[in-house]
Each structure stands twice: as structure tokens, then as C-alpha cells.
C-alpha positions as CSV (number, residue, x, y, z in Angstrom):
1,X,74.1,44.5,-40.8
2,X,70.5,42.7,-41.5
3,X,67.6,44.8,-40.9
4,X,64.4,43.1,-39.1
5,X,60.8,44.2,-40.3
6,X,58.6,44.8,-37.9
7,X,55.5,44.0,-38.6
8,X,52.7,46.2,-38.0
9,X,48.9,45.3,-36.9
10,X,46.8,46.6,-39.5
11,X,42.8,46.7,-39.6
12,X,40.4,46.9,-42.1
13,X,36.5,47.4,-41.6
14,X,34.6,43.9,-41.4
15,X,31.8,46.8,-43.1
16,X,34.4,46.4,-46.6
17,X,32.6,42.9,-46.8
18,X,29.8,43.4,-47.8
19,X,30.8,45.8,-51.1
20,X,32.8,42.5,-52.3
21,X,31.3,40.8,-55.0
22,X,32.2,37.1,-52.9
23,X,30.4,38.4,-49.8
24,X,27.3,39.8,-51.3
25,X,26.9,36.6,-53.9
26,X,26.0,34.9,-50.2
27,X,24.3,37.6,-48.7
28,X,21.9,37.7,-52.4
29,X,21.9,33.8,-52.6
30,X,23.2,34.0,-56.3
31,X,26.0,35.1,-58.9
32,X,26.0,38.9,-59.3
33,X,24.2,37.8,-63.2
34,X,21.4,37.3,-61.4
35,X,21.4,40.2,-58.6
36,X,19.1,43.0,-60.0
37,X,15.9,39.7,-60.7
38,X,16.5,39.0,-57.1
39,X,16.7,42.2,-55.3
40,X,13.7,43.2,-57.7
41,X,11.8,39.8,-55.9
42,X,13.1,41.3,-52.6
43,X,11.6,44.6,-53.4
44,X,8.2,43.1,-54.2
45,X,8.4,40.7,-50.9
46,X,8.7,44.4,-48.8
47,X,6.0,46.0,-50.9
48,X,3.8,43.0,-50.4
49,X,4.1,42.9,-46.6
50,X,3.5,46.8,-46.4
51,X,0.8,46.8,-48.6
52,X,-1.7,43.5,-47.4
53,X,-1.8,45.0,-43.8
54,X,-4.0,48.3,-44.8
55,X,-5.0,47.8,-48.7
56,X,-4.9,45.1,-51.5
57,X,-1.4,45.4,-53.0
58,X,-0.8,47.1,-56.1
59,X,2.6,46.9,-57.1
60,X,4.1,48.6,-60.3
61,X,7.7,47.5,-61.8
62,X,9.6,49.0,-64.2
63,X,12.9,47.4,-65.9
64,X,14.9,49.0,-68.2
65,X,18.2,49.1,-69.4
66,X,20.2,51.4,-66.6
67,X,17.5,51.2,-63.6
68,X,14.6,49.7,-62.4
69,X,12.1,50.8,-60.4
70,X,9.3,49.1,-57.8
71,X,7.0,51.4,-56.2
72,X,3.6,50.4,-54.2
73,X,0.0,51.8,-52.3
74,X,1.2,51.4,-48.9
75,X,1.8,53.2,-46.3
76,X,5.2,54.4,-46.9
77,X,8.6,52.9,-45.6
78,X,9.1,54.0,-41.8
79,X,11.8,56.5,-42.0
80,X,14.0,55.0,-38.8
81,X,14.0,51.6,-40.6
82,X,15.1,52.9,-44.0
83,X,18.3,55.0,-42.2
84,X,19.2,52.0,-39.7
85,X,19.7,49.9,-42.5
86,X,22.6,52.4,-43.8
87,X,24.5,51.1,-41.1
88,X,26.3,48.2,-41.7
89,X,27.4,47.7,-38.2
90,X,23.9,46.3,-37.3
91,X,21.2,44.4,-39.0
92,X,17.7,45.1,-38.3
93,X,14.0,43.2,-38.9
94,X,10.5,43.0,-37.5
95,X,11.0,39.4,-38.2
96,X,13.8,38.1,-37.6
97,X,13.3,37.0,-33.9
98,X,9.4,36.1,-34.9
99,X,8.1,32.3,-35.8
100,X,6.0,33.2,-38.6
101,X,5.3,32.1,-41.6
102,X,6.5,35.5,-43.5
103,X,8.1,36.1,-46.6
104,X,11.4,36.7,-45.3
105,X,13.3,37.0,-41.8
106,X,17.1,37.9,-42.3
107,X,16.6,41.7,-42.4
108,X,19.2,42.1,-45.1
109,X,17.4,43.4,-48.0
110,X,17.8,47.1,-48.0
111,X,21.4,46.8,-46.9
112,X,22.2,44.5,-49.8
113,X,20.4,47.1,-52.1
114,X,22.4,49.4,-51.3
115,X,26.0,47.5,-52.0
116,X,24.8,45.4,-55.1
117,X,24.5,48.5,-57.9
118,X,27.9,50.0,-56.6
119,X,29.6,46.3,-56.8
120,X,28.3,45.9,-60.1
121,X,29.1,49.1,-61.4
122,X,32.6,48.5,-60.5
123,X,33.1,51.0,-57.6
124,X,31.2,53.8,-59.2
125,X,29.4,56.2,-57.1
126,X,25.6,55.8,-57.6
127,X,22.4,57.3,-55.8
128,X,19.5,55.4,-55.3
129,X,16.5,57.0,-54.6
130,X,13.6,56.0,-52.2
131,X,10.4,58.4,-52.2
132,X,7.8,58.3,-49.5
133,X,5.0,60.7,-48.7
134,X,6.6,62.2,-45.9
135,X,10.4,62.5,-47.7
136,X,12.6,61.7,-51.0
137,X,16.0,60.3,-49.8
138,X,18.5,60.1,-52.5
139,X,21.1,57.2,-50.5
140,X,24.6,57.7,-52.0
141,X,27.0,55.1,-52.1
142,X,30.9,55.5,-52.6
143,X,34.0,53.7,-50.9
144,X,36.9,55.5,-48.8
145,X,39.8,53.4,-50.6
146,X,42.3,54.9,-47.9
147,X,40.1,53.5,-45.1
148,X,38.8,50.5,-46.9
149,X,35.3,51.2,-45.9
150,X,32.2,52.2,-48.0
151,X,30.6,55.8,-47.5
152,X,26.6,56.1,-47.7
153,X,25.3,59.1,-47.0
154,X,21.0,60.3,-47.4
155,X,20.1,63.7,-48.7
156,X,16.4,64.3,-48.8
157,X,14.2,66.6,-50.5
158,X,10.6,67.2,-50.7
159,X,8.7,63.7,-51.2
160,X,7.1,63.7,-55.2
161,X,4.3,60.4,-54.1
162,X,1.4,61.0,-52.4
163,X,1.1,57.3,-51.2
164,X,3.3,54.4,-50.7
165,X,7.0,53.5,-51.7
166,X,9.0,54.1,-54.6
167,X,12.6,52.8,-54.8
168,X,14.4,53.9,-58.1
169,X,17.7,51.8,-58.5
170,X,20.3,52.6,-60.9
171,X,21.7,49.6,-62.8
172,X,23.7,49.6,-65.9
173,X,24.1,45.9,-66.1
174,X,20.6,45.4,-67.1
175,X,21.2,46.1,-70.6
176,X,23.4,43.2,-70.8
177,X,21.2,41.1,-69.1
178,X,18.1,42.0,-70.9
179,X,19.8,41.5,-74.3
180,X,20.5,37.7,-73.1
181,X,16.9,36.6,-72.3
182,X,16.5,38.2,-69.2
183,X,13.5,39.4,-69.6
184,X,11.8,36.2,-69.3
185,X,13.2,35.8,-65.8
186,X,11.5,39.1,-65.3
187,X,8.2,37.9,-66.5
188,X,8.6,34.5,-64.4
189,X,9.1,35.7,-61.2
190,X,6.3,38.5,-61.5
191,X,4.2,35.3,-62.7
192,X,5.3,33.6,-59.6
193,X,3.9,36.5,-57.6
194,X,0.7,36.6,-59.8
195,X,0.1,32.5,-58.7
196,X,0.9,33.1,-54.9
197,X,-1.3,36.1,-54.2
198,X,-5.0,36.4,-55.7
199,X,-5.0,40.1,-53.3
200,X,-1.9,41.3,-55.7
201,X,-2.4,43.7,-59.0
202,X,1.3,43.6,-60.7
203,X,1.5,45.6,-63.5
204,X,5.2,45.4,-64.9
205,X,7.1,47.4,-68.1
206,X,10.3,45.7,-68.9
207,X,11.9,48.4,-71.7
208,X,8.7,49.1,-74.4
209,X,7.1,46.1,-73.1
210,X,3.8,46.2,-70.7
211,X,1.2,43.9,-68.7
212,X,-0.3,43.4,-65.8
213,X,-1.5,40.8,-63.7
214,X,-4.9,41.5,-61.9
215,X,-5.8,40.3,-58.7
216,X,-8.4,37.9,-58.6
217,X,-9.6,38.2,-55.0
218,X,-8.8,42.0,-53.6
219,X,-10.1,40.7,-50.4
220,X,-8.3,37.5,-49.9
221,X,-6.2,37.0,-46.4
222,X,-3.3,34.8,-45.2
223,X,-1.6,34.8,-41.6
224,X,-0.5,38.6,-41.6
225,X,2.9,39.7,-40.5
226,X,0.8,41.9,-38.0
227,X,-0.8,39.2,-36.4
228,X,0.2,38.0,-32.8
229,X,2.0,34.7,-33.1
230,X,1.3,31.3,-31.2
231,X,3.6,30.7,-28.5
232,X,3.6,27.0,-29.2
233,X,5.5,27.9,-33.0
234,X,8.6,28.5,-31.0
235,X,11.1,25.8,-29.8
236,X,12.0,26.2,-26.2
237,X,15.7,27.9,-27.7
238,X,13.9,30.5,-30.3
239,X,11.2,31.2,-27.2
240,X,14.4,32.1,-25.3
241,X,15.9,34.1,-28.6
242,X,12.5,35.8,-28.9
243,X,13.7,37.3,-25.3
244,X,17.3,38.2,-25.3
245,X,16.2,40.2,-28.3
246,X,14.0,42.1,-26.9
247,X,16.8,42.4,-23.4
248,X,19.3,43.3,-26.1
249,X,17.1,46.1,-28.4
250,X,16.7,48.5,-24.3
251,X,13.1,46.1,-23.1
252,X,14.3,45.5,-19.9
253,X,11.5,47.2,-18.1
254,X,8.7,45.3,-19.9
255,X,6.7,43.2,-17.5
256,X,6.4,40.4,-17.9
257,X,2.2,40.5,-18.8
258,X,3.3,42.9,-21.1
259,X,5.1,39.8,-22.8
260,X,2.8,37.5,-22.4
261,X,0.1,39.4,-23.9
262,X,2.2,40.1,-27.3
263,X,1.2,36.1,-27.8
264,X,-2.3,35.0,-29.3
265,X,-4.4,34.0,-27.0
266,X,-3.0,35.3,-24.7
267,X,-4.2,39.4,-24.7
268,X,-7.0,38.4,-21.5
269,X,-5.4,39.7,-18.4
270,X,-6.5,37.6,-16.4
271,X,-4.9,35.0,-18.2
272,X,-1.6,36.7,-18.3
273,X,-2.1,37.5,-14.8
274,X,-2.6,33.8,-13.9
275,X,0.3,32.7,-16.4
276,X,2.9,34.8,-14.7
277,X,1.6,33.3,-11.3
278,X,2.1,29.8,-12.5
279,X,5.3,30.7,-14.2
280,X,7.0,31.9,-11.0
281,X,10.0,34.1,-13.0
282,X,9.2,37.4,-11.7
283,X,7.4,40.4,-12.8
284,X,9.4,42.1,-15.4
285,X,11.4,40.8,-18.5
286,X,14.9,41.4,-17.0
287,X,13.9,38.7,-13.9
288,X,14.5,35.8,-16.5
289,X,18.1,36.7,-16.5
290,X,20.3,35.2,-14.6
291,X,24.0,35.1,-14.4
292,X,24.4,37.6,-17.5
293,X,22.5,35.0,-19.5
294,X,18.9,34.2,-19.7
295,X,18.0,31.6,-16.9
296,X,16.7,28.9,-19.3
297,X,14.8,26.9,-16.3
298,X,13.0,29.6,-16.1
299,X,11.9,30.8,-19.7
300,X,10.9,27.1,-19.7
301,X,8.9,27.7,-17.1
302,X,7.2,30.9,-18.6
303,X,6.8,28.7,-21.9
304,X,5.1,25.9,-20.7
305,X,2.8,28.1,-18.8
306,X,1.9,30.0,-22.0
307,X,1.4,26.9,-23.9
308,X,-1.0,26.0,-21.4
309,X,-3.0,29.0,-21.3
310,X,-3.7,29.4,-24.8
311,X,-4.9,27.1,-28.2
312,X,-2.5,27.1,-30.9
313,X,-4.6,27.7,-34.8
314,X,-5.5,25.3,-37.0
315,X,-2.9,25.3,-40.2
316,X,-5.7,26.7,-42.5
317,X,-5.3,29.6,-40.8
318,X,-2.5,30.4,-42.5
319,X,-4.3,30.6,-45.6
320,X,-5.1,29.2,-48.5
321,X,-4.5,30.6,-51.8
322,X,-7.4,28.2,-53.6
323,X,-8.1,26.2,-56.5
324,X,-10.4,29.1,-58.2
325,X,-7.2,31.6,-58.3
326,X,-4.5,29.2,-59.4
327,X,-6.9,28.2,-62.3
328,X,-7.7,31.6,-63.4
329,X,-3.8,32.1,-63.0
330,X,-2.9,29.0,-65.7
331,X,-5.9,30.5,-68.2
332,X,-4.7,33.7,-68.6
333,X,-0.7,31.9,-69.5
334,X,-1.9,30.5,-72.4
335,X,-4.6,28.5,-74.6
336,X,-5.6,26.3,-71.5
337,X,-7.7,22.8,-71.5
338,X,-9.7,23.4,-69.2
339,X,-10.8,20.0,-68.5
340,X,-6.8,19.2,-67.9
341,X,-7.0,21.2,-64.4
342,X,-6.1,19.7,-61.4
343,X,-5.7,20.3,-58.0
344,X,-5.1,19.7,-54.3
345,X,-4.4,21.2,-50.7
346,X,-3.7,19.2,-47.5
347,X,-2.5,20.2,-44.4
348,X,0.1,19.0,-41.8
349,X,1.7,19.9,-38.7
350,X,5.6,19.4,-38.1
351,X,6.7,19.4,-34.5
352,X,3.6,21.9,-33.3
353,X,3.7,24.0,-36.2
354,X,1.8,24.3,-39.2
355,X,2.0,23.3,-42.8
356,X,-0.4,23.7,-45.6
357,X,0.4,22.7,-48.8
358,X,-1.2,23.0,-52.5
359,X,-0.2,21.7,-55.8
360,X,-1.8,22.6,-59.1
361,X,-1.2,21.3,-62.4
362,X,-2.9,21.8,-66.3
363,X,-1.9,21.5,-70.0
364,X,-2.0,24.1,-72.8
365,X,-2.1,23.7,-76.3
366,X,0.9,26.2,-77.3
367,X,3.5,25.6,-74.3
368,X,6.4,24.4,-75.2
369,X,7.9,23.6,-72.3
370,X,7.1,22.7,-68.6
371,X,6.5,25.6,-66.8
372,X,7.1,24.9,-62.7
373,X,6.3,27.3,-60.5
374,X,7.4,26.9,-56.6
375,X,6.3,29.1,-53.6
376,X,7.0,29.7,-50.3
377,X,5.1,31.9,-48.2
378,X,3.5,33.4,-51.1
379,X,6.7,35.1,-52.7
380,X,9.4,33.5,-55.2
381,X,12.3,32.3,-54.3
382,X,15.0,33.4,-56.7
383,X,16.0,29.7,-57.0
384,X,13.6,26.6,-56.8
385,X,14.0,25.9,-53.5
386,X,13.6,22.1,-53.3
387,X,14.2,19.5,-56.2
388,X,11.4,18.2,-57.9
389,X,13.3,16.0,-60.5
390,X,11.7,12.7,-58.7
391,X,8.5,13.5,-58.2
392,X,8.6,15.0,-62.1
393,X,10.0,10.8,-63.1
394,X,7.0,10.0,-61.3
395,X,4.3,11.8,-62.5
396,X,6.1,11.2,-66.0
397,X,6.4,14.5,-66.7
398,X,9.5,15.6,-69.1
399,X,11.0,19.4,-69.2
400,X,9.5,19.3,-72.7
401,X,5.8,18.5,-71.9
402,X,3.1,21.6,-72.4
403,X,1.8,21.8,-69.5
404,X,2.4,24.0,-66.1
405,X,2.9,22.4,-62.3
406,X,2.8,25.0,-58.6
407,X,3.4,24.2,-55.9
408,X,3.0,25.9,-53.0
409,X,4.3,25.6,-49.3
410,X,2.9,27.8,-46.2
411,X,5.3,26.8,-43.5
412,X,5.0,28.7,-39.6
413,X,8.5,28.2,-39.6
414,X,10.4,28.1,-43.0
415,X,14.0,27.7,-43.0
416,X,16.5,28.7,-45.4
417,X,20.3,27.7,-45.7
418,X,21.7,31.1,-47.0
419,X,20.8,34.8,-46.3
420,X,19.2,34.7,-50.2
421,X,16.1,32.7,-48.8
422,X,17.2,30.5,-52.1
423,X,17.2,26.9,-50.8
424,X,14.7,25.7,-48.4
425,X,15.8,22.9,-45.6
426,X,12.9,20.6,-45.8
427,X,12.4,17.6,-43.3
428,X,12.3,14.5,-45.0
429,X,9.0,13.7,-44.5
430,X,7.1,16.8,-45.5
431,X,9.5,16.1,-49.0
432,X,8.4,12.5,-49.3
433,X,4.5,13.8,-48.4
434,X,5.0,17.1,-51.0
435,X,6.3,14.5,-54.0
436,X,3.5,12.0,-53.4
437,X,1.2,15.0,-53.6
438,X,2.6,16.1,-56.6
439,X,2.3,13.0,-58.5
440,X,-1.6,12.6,-57.4
441,X,-2.5,15.7,-58.9
442,X,-0.3,15.3,-62.3
443,X,-1.5,12.0,-63.0
444,X,-3.7,13.8,-65.2
445,X,-1.3,13.9,-67.8
446,X,-0.9,10.2,-68.3
447,X,-4.8,10.8,-69.9
448,X,-3.5,12.2,-72.9
């Protein structure tokens, strides 16, 4: 008698995907060997964002054979943000719905931070320690093999720091990374952050070696993450998505005047009243819903009324790293040939959104090869975000030339093609102008 198999519908949690090497490689934006570098970079990003709204940032990074630690002098990671990041069923971000020149907008840095060391350890339980002035948190990461879901618990103790946030991550694989020259990659990241942030002091220790990149301009200012954003930086679709994000997070009772007040140039109650009257979209945010979704026509009327009532800032408002700081950075890198230094800056707008380009170039007596530093919104992407090949060829610069080249882009709406923010999508006309600027700046090389 033939036996038939009755197949069962077996379920597996989607949360387990975050805890696989393949999924994490996509989320982080790099292969497993690069994870410690990218995680440290993400923690520095978070520290800079947290500090600069309150005080000139001081970041301390320690890298040892079995763990790394990143500490700052900021206000301390809010407990609701930390605990919310432990829920892999949702992505929480204070930046994702906003259009502004920020170091990152994807809201997954803490989630990959909990998962990556566990996966890199071969599934062995680990504990990541986050210390703030309010509480010391130990994040215990494990895995339920039967239910095929991660197990994450948080235990709390009295704090051991008085200011800022300190994050200690166990990572035994660091020993082999450092043995294979990974220390140079960490130093490259630290140096890039120093070039991008005149107001920041970054102290580092790798094993027994230590050093410091000291702030050159502690009072330097750029576009702050706490600053209201101009409505003109949003496309109509992005504006509708911003409305939807508010409604999805329980802000239905928000009045339209309160919503309008969030945007740059619209803090005046008279302007808010006029905008709402002109748009004729109702009085509360929920009035922008129609048949369970955003009413596109109503949202667009509000968008155009807000745009007409306010003036967007000029590109220079994003912030300029500046000639003096970049020259000082080069002078700290080695035996610098002072008269070889060249610097250019330029601004432009792409579809109404500002862009600032800066390029600096210099020669060194003790460099053995070209050092390129590519910056996007005052951060150092883990992987160069755009190709320099053709610009370097046109400038007659080779990889063995004793020079340094810094390229910085500040953009109101930087778009990356991956979760790890490693691959920047640049419009063709911006890329052309950037390459022309690199060639013009580096022409000094032809004199030597």
C-alpha cells in the first residue's frame, strides 16, 4: 500500500534573517572581515550626531584583540532608543523620514551591532555593554535553535559613567584582523573622521598604540540634525511619506498648524494660519487621509502652500569644512610640502536640493602612495562611495604618487544604494562637476 506524505506548513521567524551572515552582509554593507571596521564607523557617526548639538565632540575609540569600545561626551543614548532597537520587528529612526544632510538615515546601526558579533562568534552567546549616565545596560544575545529566533535580553545595573555613552562590544575575531593589517584600516577611518569634522577630537588606542586627532575649530558649525528642514528639500512623494510616517506613529491628532511649524521658515503663527487657509486641506493631519491612504491632491496643495510661504537656505548653510582645517589635517599626516597645497569649494543645487563640494590636494616627502579620503556628509563611508579612476587619470595622478586627496560632499538628500551606506548614488551632472573639480585642484602635481 502506497504511503502518502501530508506536508505540514512549517513557519520560520523572519527575525532569524538578521542573524545570518548573508543577511548581515547586506545590512552592514560589507563582507564579514570588514564588520568591525564598519561597526566602529557607525558608532562614531552616532556619537558625533549626539554630541554636536550639545558640545564639541570628544570621541574615544579602543580596539583590542577581543573587543572594541567607543565612548563620547554627549548627553547619553536615550533608553527608549536603546530598548526600541532590540525589537527586530520594526526599524526605529529619527532620520529616515526626514530630508536633511545627515550622516545616516536607515535606522539599523544598533540592530546590526547586536547581531554582528554574535554571528561572527559562530552563534556563541555574547553580552554588549552600553553605559550611560542613567543606566548601565548589558545586552545579552543568543539564539533559540528550536524556534529559530534570536533571544535578546537586557539587564541593568547602576551607571559607571558620568557623561556620554560608552559601548563595549566583544569581538574575538579582531585578533586575526589586527594581525593581518587591520590596524591600518582603523587608522584610515579615524583620519577620515578627523578630516571631516573640524570641531571633533578623536582619541584612539589600538592595542598598545595610541594617538589623537585634535579639534582645530571647536566652535565649527554645520547643519544640525536638530534644525528644522525646509519643505523645498522634499519631493511631493517624500512629503507624503513624511505625513504617512506621522500618522503611522500615532500623531493623528496633530493639527496642520503644528505640523507646518516643524519646517524651516514656518515658525510664525501667522504664516501657519495662512498656509492652512490657502491649502484648504482641513485642520488636523488625519484630514489628509482619503480612503485609508494619503490624499495626494490635498498633500500637494499643502506642500505648494508651504513652499510659497518660506525660502530655502543657500547651499553654504549646510556647512563648509574649509581650507584652513584641511590644510592643518594634511600637515598632521606627514612631512607635508606646504606650497603644494591646493583647495577648491563650490556649491550647486540639484532639483532644488543644495550640494557643497570641497576638494583638497597636497604632496608629501614621506608618502609611498596616494591617500584618498572620500567624505559624505561629514562621515567616512566604509567603502569609497564613488569612482575616482577617470578623474585621477585626467589629473595624471597614480596610486604610487606621494600625495593626499580629500573629496567632500555635503548633500541635503544623499542616497545610498545599500543599507550599509557604502555606495552613494550620484546624478551624472554632479559626478561630472566633481571630477572636473578634482582635476582642476590636483593640477599642482604637474609642476613637480
